[in-house]
LOMI-253347 format. One record per residue (C-alpha): chain; residue in three letters; x, y, z. Coordinates in Angstrom, 1 decimal, decimal comma, padded with zeros to 4 digits, always signed. Each point is the difference from the previous one (the first is absolute). Layout:
! LOMI-253347
rodo cadena=A; residuo=ALA; u=X; v=Y; w=Z
...
END
This chain:
! LOMI-253347
rodo cadena=A; residuo=MET; u=+000,0; v=+000,0; w=+000,0
rodo cadena=A; residuo=ILE; u=+001,7; v=+003,1; w=-001,2
rodo cadena=A; residuo=PHE; u=-002,1; v=+002,6; w=+001,8
rodo cadena=A; residuo=SER; u=-000,3; v=-001,7; w=+003,3
rodo cadena=A; residuo=GLY; u=+003,6; v=-001,2; w=-000,2
rodo cadena=A; residuo=LYS; u=+001,4; v=+003,4; w=-000,6
rodo cadena=A; residuo=TYR; u=-002,4; v=+002,4; w=+001,7
rodo cadena=A; residuo=SER; u=-001,9; v=+000,0; w=+003,4
rodo cadena=A; residuo=ILE; u=-003,2; v=+001,9; w=+000,2
rodo cadena=A; residuo=ILE; u=-000,2; v=+003,0; w=+002,4
rodo cadena=A; residuo=ARG; u=-003,5; v=+001,0; w=-000,7
rodo cadena=A; residuo=VAL; u=-002,7; v=-000,1; w=-002,7
rodo cadena=A; residuo=LEU; u=-000,7; v=+003,4; w=-001,6
rodo cadena=A; residuo=GLU; u=-003,0; v=-000,9; w=-002,1
rodo cadena=A; residuo=SER; u=-001,8; v=-002,7; w=-002,0
rodo cadena=A; residuo=THR; u=-001,9; v=+000,6; w=-003,2
rodo cadena=A; residuo=GLU; u=-001,6; v=-002,0; w=-002,8
rodo cadena=A; residuo=SER; u=+003,3; v=+000,1; w=-001,9
rodo cadena=A; residuo=ALA; u=+002,8; v=+000,0; w=+002,6
rodo cadena=A; residuo=ASN; u=+001,2; v=-000,2; w=+003,5
rodo cadena=A; residuo=TYR; u=+002,4; v=+002,6; w=+001,5
rodo cadena=A; residuo=TYR; u=+002,5; v=-000,8; w=+002,8
rodo cadena=A; residuo=ILE; u=+002,7; v=+001,7; w=+001,9
rodo cadena=A; residuo=VAL; u=+002,9; v=-002,4; w=+000,4
rodo cadena=A; residuo=LYS; u=+003,6; v=-000,4; w=+001,0
rodo cadena=A; residuo=GLN; u=+002,7; v=-002,2; w=-001,5
rodo cadena=A; residuo=ARG; u=+001,1; v=-002,8; w=+002,2
rodo cadena=A; residuo=ILE; u=+003,7; v=+000,7; w=-000,7
rodo cadena=A; residuo=GLN; u=-000,4; v=+003,8; w=+000,4
rodo cadena=A; residuo=PRO; u=-002,7; v=+000,6; w=+002,7
rodo cadena=A; residuo=GLU; u=+000,9; v=+003,7; w=+000,4
rodo cadena=A; residuo=LYS; u=-001,6; v=+001,0; w=-003,3
rodo cadena=A; residuo=LEU; u=-003,7; v=+000,0; w=-000,9
rodo cadena=A; residuo=PHE; u=-001,6; v=-000,8; w=-003,3
rodo cadena=A; residuo=ILE; u=-003,4; v=+000,2; w=-001,6
rodo cadena=A; residuo=VAL; u=-001,1; v=-003,1; w=-001,9
rodo cadena=A; residuo=ASN; u=-002,8; v=+000,1; w=-002,6
rodo cadena=A; residuo=GLU; u=-001,5; v=-003,4; w=-000,3
rodo cadena=A; residuo=ILE; u=-002,0; v=+000,0; w=-003,3
rodo cadena=A; residuo=PHE; u=-002,2; v=-002,9; w=-000,8
rodo cadena=A; residuo=ASP; u=-002,2; v=+001,5; w=-002,8
rodo cadena=A; residuo=LYS; u=+001,3; v=-001,9; w=-003,0
rodo cadena=A; residuo=GLN; u=-001,2; v=+002,6; w=-002,6
rodo cadena=A; residuo=LYS; u=+001,8; v=+002,8; w=+001,8
rodo cadena=A; residuo=ILE; u=+003,1; v=-002,1; w=+000,5
rodo cadena=A; residuo=LYS; u=+000,2; v=-000,5; w=-003,8
rodo cadena=A; residuo=GLU; u=-000,3; v=+003,8; w=-000,6
rodo cadena=A; residuo=ILE; u=+002,6; v=+001,2; w=+002,5
rodo cadena=A; residuo=ILE; u=+002,7; v=-002,8; w=+000,0
rodo cadena=A; residuo=SER; u=+001,8; v=+001,5; w=-003,0
rodo cadena=A; residuo=ASP; u=+000,2; v=+003,4; w=+001,7
rodo cadena=A; residuo=PHE; u=+001,9; v=-001,5; w=+003,0
rodo cadena=A; residuo=MET; u=+002,3; v=-002,0; w=-002,3
rodo cadena=A; residuo=ILE; u=+001,0; v=+003,3; w=-001,7
rodo cadena=A; residuo=LEU; u=+000,2; v=+001,8; w=+003,4
rodo cadena=A; residuo=LYS; u=+002,4; v=-002,5; w=+001,3
rodo cadena=A; residuo=GLN; u=+002,2; v=+000,1; w=-003,1
rodo cadena=A; residuo=GLU; u=+000,2; v=+003,8; w=-000,2
rodo cadena=A; residuo=ASN; u=+000,2; v=+000,5; w=+003,8
rodo cadena=A; residuo=ARG; u=-002,1; v=+003,2; w=-000,2
rodo cadena=A; residuo=LEU; u=-001,4; v=-000,2; w=+003,5
rodo cadena=A; residuo=CYS; u=+002,4; v=-000,4; w=+002,9
rodo cadena=A; residuo=GLU; u=-002,8; v=-001,0; w=+002,4
rodo cadena=A; residuo=PHE; u=-000,9; v=-003,0; w=-002,1
rodo cadena=A; residuo=VAL; u=+001,5; v=-003,2; w=+001,4
rodo cadena=A; residuo=GLU; u=-001,2; v=-003,0; w=-002,0
rodo cadena=A; residuo=TYR; u=-002,9; v=-001,9; w=-001,5
rodo cadena=A; residuo=PHE; u=-000,7; v=-003,8; w=-000,1
rodo cadena=A; residuo=SER; u=-002,8; v=-002,5; w=-000,6
rodo cadena=A; residuo=GLU; u=-001,2; v=-002,6; w=+002,4
rodo cadena=A; residuo=ASP; u=-003,2; v=-002,2; w=+000,0
rodo cadena=A; residuo=SER; u=-001,5; v=+001,9; w=-002,9
rodo cadena=A; residuo=LYS; u=+000,5; v=+003,2; w=+002,0
rodo cadena=A; residuo=PHE; u=+002,2; v=+003,0; w=-001,1
rodo cadena=A; residuo=TYR; u=+002,1; v=+001,7; w=+002,7
rodo cadena=A; residuo=VAL; u=+001,4; v=+003,5; w=-000,3
rodo cadena=A; residuo=VAL; u=+002,3; v=+001,3; w=+002,8
rodo cadena=A; residuo=PHE; u=+001,0; v=+003,6; w=+000,8
rodo cadena=A; residuo=GLU; u=+001,8; v=+001,6; w=+002,8
rodo cadena=A; residuo=TYR; u=-002,2; v=+001,4; w=+002,8
rodo cadena=A; residuo=LEU; u=+000,9; v=+003,0; w=+002,2
rodo cadena=A; residuo=GLN; u=-001,9; v=+000,9; w=+003,1
rodo cadena=A; residuo=GLY; u=-001,2; v=+003,6; w=+000,1
rodo cadena=A; residuo=SER; u=-003,0; v=+002,3; w=+000,5
rodo cadena=A; residuo=SER; u=-002,7; v=-000,7; w=-002,6
rodo cadena=A; residuo=LEU; u=-001,7; v=+002,8; w=-001,8
rodo cadena=A; residuo=LYS; u=-003,2; v=-000,7; w=+001,9
rodo cadena=A; residuo=GLU; u=+001,7; v=+000,1; w=+003,3
rodo cadena=A; residuo=TYR; u=+001,9; v=+003,2; w=-000,9
rodo cadena=A; residuo=ILE; u=-003,2; v=+001,8; w=-000,9
rodo cadena=A; residuo=GLY; u=-002,0; v=-001,4; w=+002,9
rodo cadena=A; residuo=LYS; u=+002,4; v=+000,8; w=+002,8
rodo cadena=A; residuo=LYS; u=+000,6; v=+003,6; w=-000,9
rodo cadena=A; residuo=GLU; u=-002,2; v=+003,0; w=-001,0
rodo cadena=A; residuo=VAL; u=+001,6; v=+000,5; w=-003,3
rodo cadena=A; residuo=SER; u=-000,8; v=+003,2; w=-001,8
rodo cadena=A; residuo=LEU; u=-001,3; v=+000,1; w=-003,6
rodo cadena=A; residuo=GLU; u=+003,2; v=+001,7; w=-001,1
rodo cadena=A; residuo=HIS; u=+002,2; v=-002,7; w=+001,7
rodo cadena=A; residuo=LYS; u=-002,1; v=-002,8; w=-001,6
rodo cadena=A; residuo=THR; u=+000,6; v=+001,5; w=-003,4
rodo cadena=A; residuo=GLU; u=+003,8; v=+000,2; w=+000,6
rodo cadena=A; residuo=PHE; u=-000,2; v=-003,6; w=+001,1
rodo cadena=A; residuo=LEU; u=-001,8; v=-001,0; w=-003,2
rodo cadena=A; residuo=LYS; u=+002,6; v=+001,8; w=-002,1
rodo cadena=A; residuo=GLY; u=+002,7; v=-002,0; w=+001,9
rodo cadena=A; residuo=ILE; u=-001,7; v=-003,3; w=-000,8
rodo cadena=A; residuo=LEU; u=-000,2; v=+000,9; w=-003,7
rodo cadena=A; residuo=LEU; u=+003,6; v=+001,1; w=-000,2
rodo cadena=A; residuo=GLN; u=+001,2; v=-003,2; w=+001,7
rodo cadena=A; residuo=PHE; u=-002,3; v=-002,0; w=-002,3
rodo cadena=A; residuo=MET; u=+001,7; v=+001,4; w=-003,1
rodo cadena=A; residuo=ASN; u=+003,0; v=-002,2; w=+000,8
rodo cadena=A; residuo=TYR; u=-002,2; v=-003,1; w=-000,7
rodo cadena=A; residuo=VAL; u=-001,7; v=+001,0; w=-003,3
rodo cadena=A; residuo=GLN; u=+001,8; v=-002,8; w=-001,9
rodo cadena=A; residuo=LEU; u=-001,6; v=-002,7; w=+002,1
rodo cadena=A; residuo=PRO; u=-002,9; v=-002,2; w=-001,3
rodo cadena=A; residuo=PRO; u=-003,3; v=+002,0; w=+000,3
rodo cadena=A; residuo=PHE; u=-001,7; v=-002,3; w=+002,5
rodo cadena=A; residuo=ILE; u=+003,0; v=+000,4; w=+002,4
rodo cadena=A; residuo=GLN; u=-000,2; v=+003,8; w=-000,4
rodo cadena=A; residuo=TYR; u=-003,7; v=-000,1; w=+000,7
rodo cadena=A; residuo=SER; u=+000,7; v=-002,0; w=+003,1
rodo cadena=A; residuo=MET; u=+002,6; v=+002,5; w=+001,2
rodo cadena=A; residuo=LEU; u=-002,5; v=+002,9; w=-000,1
rodo cadena=A; residuo=CYS; u=-002,5; v=-001,8; w=+002,1
rodo cadena=A; residuo=PRO; u=-000,1; v=+001,6; w=+003,4
rodo cadena=A; residuo=GLU; u=+000,8; v=-003,1; w=+002,0
rodo cadena=A; residuo=ASN; u=+003,3; v=-000,3; w=-001,9
rodo cadena=A; residuo=ILE; u=+001,2; v=+003,6; w=+000,8
rodo cadena=A; residuo=PHE; u=+001,8; v=+000,6; w=+003,2
rodo cadena=A; residuo=LEU; u=+002,7; v=+002,1; w=+001,8
rodo cadena=A; residuo=TYR; u=+003,3; v=-001,6; w=+000,9
rodo cadena=A; residuo=GLN; u=+002,5; v=+002,3; w=+001,7
rodo cadena=A; residuo=ARG; u=-001,9; v=+003,0; w=-001,3
rodo cadena=A; residuo=GLU; u=+000,2; v=-001,2; w=-003,6
rodo cadena=A; residuo=ILE; u=-002,9; v=-001,1; w=-002,1
rodo cadena=A; residuo=LYS; u=+000,3; v=-003,7; w=-000,9
rodo cadena=A; residuo=PHE; u=-002,2; v=-002,6; w=-001,7
rodo cadena=A; residuo=HIS; u=-001,0; v=-003,5; w=+001,0
rodo cadena=A; residuo=TYR; u=-000,9; v=-002,7; w=-002,6
rodo cadena=A; residuo=LYS; u=-003,2; v=-001,7; w=+000,9
rodo cadena=A; residuo=LEU; u=-001,1; v=-000,5; w=-003,6
rodo cadena=A; residuo=ASN; u=-003,4; v=+001,2; w=-000,9
rodo cadena=A; residuo=LEU; u=-001,1; v=-002,3; w=-002,8
rodo cadena=A; residuo=SER; u=-003,3; v=+001,7; w=-000,8
rodo cadena=A; residuo=MET; u=+001,7; v=+001,8; w=-002,9
rodo cadena=A; residuo=VAL; u=+001,3; v=-003,2; w=-001,6
rodo cadena=A; residuo=GLY; u=-002,2; v=-000,8; w=-002,9
rodo cadena=A; residuo=ASN; u=-002,3; v=+002,9; w=+000,7
rodo cadena=A; residuo=LYS; u=+000,0; v=+002,5; w=-002,8
rodo cadena=A; residuo=GLU; u=-002,2; v=+002,4; w=+001,9
rodo cadena=A; residuo=ILE; u=+002,8; v=+000,8; w=+002,5
rodo cadena=A; residuo=ASP; u=+003,3; v=+001,7; w=-000,7
rodo cadena=A; residuo=VAL; u=+003,0; v=+001,0; w=+002,2
rodo cadena=A; residuo=TYR; u=-001,4; v=+003,5; w=+000,7
rodo cadena=A; residuo=SER; u=-003,4; v=-001,4; w=+001,1
rodo cadena=A; residuo=ALA; u=+001,8; v=-000,7; w=+003,3
rodo cadena=A; residuo=LEU; u=+000,4; v=+003,7; w=+000,4
rodo cadena=A; residuo=THR; u=-003,7; v=+000,4; w=+000,8
rodo cadena=A; residuo=VAL; u=+000,3; v=-002,5; w=+002,9
rodo cadena=A; residuo=LEU; u=+003,1; v=+001,8; w=+001,2
rodo cadena=A; residuo=LEU; u=-001,8; v=+003,4; w=+000,0
rodo cadena=A; residuo=GLN; u=-002,9; v=-001,4; w=+001,9
rodo cadena=A; residuo=ALA; u=+002,3; v=-001,4; w=+002,6
rodo cadena=A; residuo=LEU; u=+001,9; v=+003,3; w=+000,4
rodo cadena=A; residuo=TYR; u=-002,8; v=+002,5; w=-000,1
rodo cadena=A; residuo=THR; u=-003,5; v=+000,1; w=+001,3
rodo cadena=A; residuo=GLU; u=-002,9; v=+000,5; w=-002,4
rodo cadena=A; residuo=VAL; u=-000,4; v=+003,6; w=+001,2
rodo cadena=A; residuo=GLU; u=+003,6; v=+000,8; w=-000,5
rodo cadena=A; residuo=LEU; u=-000,1; v=-001,4; w=-003,5
rodo cadena=A; residuo=ARG; u=-003,1; v=+002,0; w=-001,1
rodo cadena=A; residuo=LYS; u=+001,1; v=+003,1; w=+001,8
rodo cadena=A; residuo=ASN; u=+003,3; v=+000,2; w=-001,9
rodo cadena=A; residuo=THR; u=-001,0; v=+000,5; w=-003,6
rodo cadena=A; residuo=LYS; u=+003,4; v=-000,8; w=-001,5
rodo cadena=A; residuo=LEU; u=+000,4; v=-003,1; w=+002,1
rodo cadena=A; residuo=PHE; u=-003,4; v=-001,2; w=-001,0
rodo cadena=A; residuo=ILE; u=+001,0; v=+000,4; w=-003,7
rodo cadena=A; residuo=ILE; u=+002,9; v=-002,4; w=+000,6
rodo cadena=A; residuo=TYR; u=-002,5; v=-002,5; w=+001,6
rodo cadena=A; residuo=GLU; u=-002,4; v=+000,3; w=-002,9
rodo cadena=A; residuo=LYS; u=+002,7; v=-000,4; w=-002,6
rodo cadena=A; residuo=ALA; u=+001,4; v=-003,1; w=+001,8
rodo cadena=A; residuo=GLU; u=-003,6; v=-001,4; w=+000,2
rodo cadena=A; residuo=LYS; u=-000,6; v=+000,5; w=-003,7
rodo cadena=A; residuo=ARG; u=+003,5; v=-001,5; w=-000,8
rodo cadena=A; residuo=LEU; u=+001,2; v=+003,1; w=-001,7
rodo cadena=A; residuo=TYR; u=+003,6; v=-000,2; w=+001,3
rodo cadena=A; residuo=HIS; u=+002,7; v=-001,8; w=-002,0
rodo cadena=A; residuo=SER; u=+003,1; v=+000,9; w=+002,0
rodo cadena=A; residuo=VAL; u=+001,1; v=+001,0; w=+003,6
rodo cadena=A; residuo=GLY; u=+001,3; v=+003,3; w=-001,5
rodo cadena=A; residuo=GLU; u=-003,5; v=+001,0; w=-000,9
rodo cadena=A; residuo=ILE; u=-001,2; v=-000,6; w=+003,5
rodo cadena=A; residuo=LEU; u=+003,0; v=+002,0; w=+001,5
rodo cadena=A; residuo=LYS; u=-000,7; v=+002,9; w=-002,4
rodo cadena=A; residuo=ASP; u=-003,6; v=+000,2; w=+001,4
rodo cadena=A; residuo=MET; u=+001,3; v=-000,4; w=+003,5
rodo cadena=A; residuo=GLU; u=+002,1; v=+003,2; w=-000,4
rodo cadena=A; residuo=ASP; u=-003,2; v=+001,9; w=-000,6
rodo cadena=A; residuo=VAL; u=-001,4; v=-001,4; w=+003,2
rodo cadena=A; residuo=LEU; u=+003,1; v=+000,8; w=+001,9
rodo cadena=A; residuo=GLU; u=+000,2; v=+003,5; w=-001,4
rodo cadena=A; residuo=ALA; u=-003,6; v=+000,6; w=+001,0
rodo cadena=A; residuo=ASN; u=+000,6; v=-001,4; w=+003,5
rodo cadena=A; residuo=GLN; u=+003,1; v=+002,3; w=+000,3
rodo cadena=A; residuo=LYS; u=-002,0; v=+003,0; w=-000,8
rodo cadena=A; residuo=LYS; u=-002,5; v=-000,9; w=+002,7
rodo cadena=A; residuo=VAL; u=+002,7; v=-000,5; w=+002,5
rodo cadena=A; residuo=VAL; u=+001,6; v=+003,3; w=-000,9
rodo cadena=A; residuo=GLY; u=-003,4; v=+001,7; w=+000,1
rodo cadena=A; residuo=LYS; u=-000,7; v=-001,5; w=+003,4
rodo cadena=A; residuo=GLU; u=+003,4; v=+001,1; w=+001,4
rodo cadena=A; residuo=LEU; u=-000,6; v=+003,5; w=-001,3
rodo cadena=A; residuo=PHE; u=-003,4; v=+000,1; w=+001,6
rodo cadena=A; residuo=LEU; u=+001,3; v=-001,3; w=+003,3
rodo cadena=A; residuo=GLU; u=+002,9; v=+002,5; w=-000,1
rodo cadena=A; residuo=LYS; u=-002,4; v=+002,9; w=-000,8
rodo cadena=A; residuo=LYS; u=-002,4; v=-001,2; w=+002,8
rodo cadena=A; residuo=GLN; u=+002,9; v=-000,2; w=+002,4
rodo cadena=A; residuo=LYS; u=+001,1; v=+003,6; w=-000,8
rodo cadena=A; residuo=VAL; u=-003,6; v=+001,3; w=+000,4
rodo cadena=A; residuo=THR; u=-000,3; v=-001,8; w=+003,3
rodo cadena=A; residuo=GLN; u=+003,3; v=+001,5; w=+001,2
rodo cadena=A; residuo=ILE; u=-001,1; v=+003,5; w=-001,1
rodo cadena=A; residuo=GLY; u=-003,3; v=-000,5; w=+001,8
rodo cadena=A; residuo=MET; u=+001,7; v=-001,2; w=+003,1
rodo cadena=A; residuo=LYS; u=+002,3; v=+003,1; w=+000,0
rodo cadena=A; residuo=VAL; u=-003,0; v=+002,4; w=-000,5
rodo cadena=A; residuo=PHE; u=-001,9; v=-001,8; w=+002,7
rodo cadena=A; residuo=ALA; u=+003,1; v=+000,3; w=+002,3
rodo cadena=A; residuo=VAL; u=+000,2; v=+003,8; w=-000,7
rodo cadena=A; residuo=LEU; u=-003,7; v=+000,5; w=+000,7
rodo cadena=A; residuo=ILE; u=+000,4; v=-001,8; w=+003,3
rodo cadena=A; residuo=VAL; u=+002,9; v=+002,2; w=+001,0
rodo cadena=A; residuo=VAL; u=-001,9; v=+003,2; w=-001,0
rodo cadena=A; residuo=LEU; u=-003,0; v=-001,1; w=+001,9
rodo cadena=A; residuo=ALA; u=+002,1; v=-000,8; w=+003,0
rodo cadena=A; residuo=ILE; u=+001,7; v=+003,4; w=-000,1
rodo cadena=A; residuo=TYR; u=-003,4; v=+001,8; w=-000,4
rodo cadena=A; residuo=THR; u=-001,6; v=-001,9; w=+002,9
rodo cadena=A; residuo=LEU; u=+003,1; v=+000,7; w=+002,2
rodo cadena=A; residuo=GLY; u=-000,2; v=+003,7; w=-000,9
rodo cadena=A; residuo=GLU; u=-003,7; v=+000,2; w=+000,8
rodo cadena=A; residuo=ARG; u=+000,7; v=-001,5; w=+003,5
rodo cadena=A; residuo=LEU; u=+002,8; v=+002,3; w=+000,7
rodo cadena=A; residuo=MET; u=-002,0; v=+003,1; w=-001,0
rodo cadena=A; residuo=ASN; u=-002,9; v=-001,1; w=+002,4
rodo cadena=A; residuo=LEU; u=+002,4; v=-000,5; w=+002,8
rodo cadena=A; residuo=ASN; u=+001,6; v=+003,4; w=-000,5
rodo cadena=A; residuo=GLY; u=-003,4; v=+001,6; w=-000,1
rodo cadena=A; residuo=ASP; u=-001,1; v=-001,5; w=+003,3
rodo cadena=A; residuo=ASP; u=+003,1; v=+001,4; w=+001,7
rodo cadena=A; residuo=ASP; u=-000,5; v=+003,6; w=-001,2
rodo cadena=A; residuo=ILE; u=-003,6; v=+000,2; w=+001,1
rodo cadena=A; residuo=ILE; u=-000,6; v=+000,4; w=+003,8
rodo cadena=A; residuo=TYR; u=-003,5; v=-000,3; w=+001,2
rodo cadena=A; residuo=LEU; u=-000,7; v=+002,2; w=+003,2
rodo cadena=A; residuo=ASN; u=-003,3; v=+000,2; w=+001,8
rodo cadena=A; residuo=ILE; u=-000,2; v=+003,8; w=+000,6
rodo cadena=A; residuo=ASP; u=-003,1; v=+001,5; w=+001,7
rodo cadena=A; residuo=LYS; u=+001,0; v=+003,7; w=+000,2
rodo cadena=A; residuo=ILE; u=+002,8; v=+002,3; w=-000,9
rodo cadena=A; residuo=GLY; u=+000,7; v=+002,2; w=+003,0
rodo cadena=A; residuo=THR; u=-003,4; v=+001,0; w=+001,4
rodo cadena=A; residuo=VAL; u=-001,8; v=-000,4; w=-003,3
rodo cadena=A; residuo=PHE; u=-001,8; v=-003,3; w=-000,6
rodo cadena=A; residuo=VAL; u=+000,6; v=-001,6; w=-003,4
rodo cadena=A; residuo=ASN; u=-003,5; v=-001,5; w=-000,1
rodo cadena=A; residuo=PRO; u=-002,8; v=+002,4; w=+001,1
rodo cadena=A; residuo=GLU; u=-002,1; v=-002,8; w=+001,4
rodo cadena=A; residuo=LEU; u=+002,9; v=-000,9; w=+002,3
rodo cadena=A; residuo=GLN; u=-000,1; v=+003,6; w=+001,2
rodo cadena=A; residuo=GLU; u=-003,8; v=-000,2; w=+000,8
rodo cadena=A; residuo=GLU; u=+000,5; v=-003,3; w=+001,8
rodo cadena=A; residuo=SER; u=+002,8; v=+001,5; w=+002,0
rodo cadena=A; residuo=THR; u=-001,9; v=+003,1; w=+000,9
rodo cadena=A; residuo=THR; u=-003,0; v=-002,0; w=+001,1
rodo cadena=A; residuo=SER; u=+002,0; v=-002,5; w=+002,0
rodo cadena=A; residuo=SER; u=+002,2; v=+002,7; w=+001,6
rodo cadena=A; residuo=GLU; u=-002,8; v=+002,0; w=+001,7
rodo cadena=A; residuo=VAL; u=+000,6; v=+000,5; w=+003,8
rodo cadena=A; residuo=ILE; u=-002,8; v=+000,3; w=+002,5
rodo cadena=A; residuo=PHE; u=+001,0; v=+002,0; w=+003,1
rodo cadena=A; residuo=ILE; u=-001,9; v=-000,7; w=+003,2
rodo cadena=A; residuo=ASP; u=-000,1; v=+002,7; w=+002,7
rodo cadena=A; residuo=ASN; u=+000,5; v=-001,9; w=+003,2
rodo cadena=A; residuo=THR; u=-000,4; v=+003,1; w=+002,1
rodo cadena=A; residuo=GLN; u=-003,8; v=+000,2; w=-000,4
END
């Protein structure tokens, strides 16, 4: 048994109608991990076996390890690196629309190094589950998606629609007109090269940059207005404080200058005539002659 004799299964990734996918390690080199595509759909095997024969001869993919047949099954082995998947990366962080677009551009730039590969391998590489970050670099896994094999309704760039749906929410896609144009063109299979996509991506990035600059200018202007407002408010507070203090000082000084005296008369003259009458009435003296 070639497969079981050479590799030991770490875990099963997925099982479909056409293939099983395993993460394995070699018995003689247990420190490395590999992904094994166990294909048992005979029609698909016939259509892709020649591609792997050429791939091995030309050595165009360094991650490709080997292929072999066993028990009417076709096995294709690639190197496997552990990293943060695209889904995990998007899910763990609140990634902005601008950053997602930069990330998409990075994926496409990296993908340009593999445009000479068979189309179904390219299609598989653009599937979200095969895109991951390894030591801050964008890398690809090779869990082969065989839905494209023998299907004339699907091309390499059809995978771009799935990738866009994984990166962006529906609201983000529809809100950004230029980004939605890319989605529609991919859906209608209008792209024929990665360069065309990157050209449209530049328009998206340029529009995003204008928004960022506009937002920064708005925030800067808002900050300046706020600072001016705070300064004016501070001046008004100082003026009000000075005015209030002045009023209090004036009141205090006024109280010191005014002396209130309760004066009834000046000399022998009464200030209030009524007081004089009362005084006259109350001051009458009755003499009693005691001699009589």
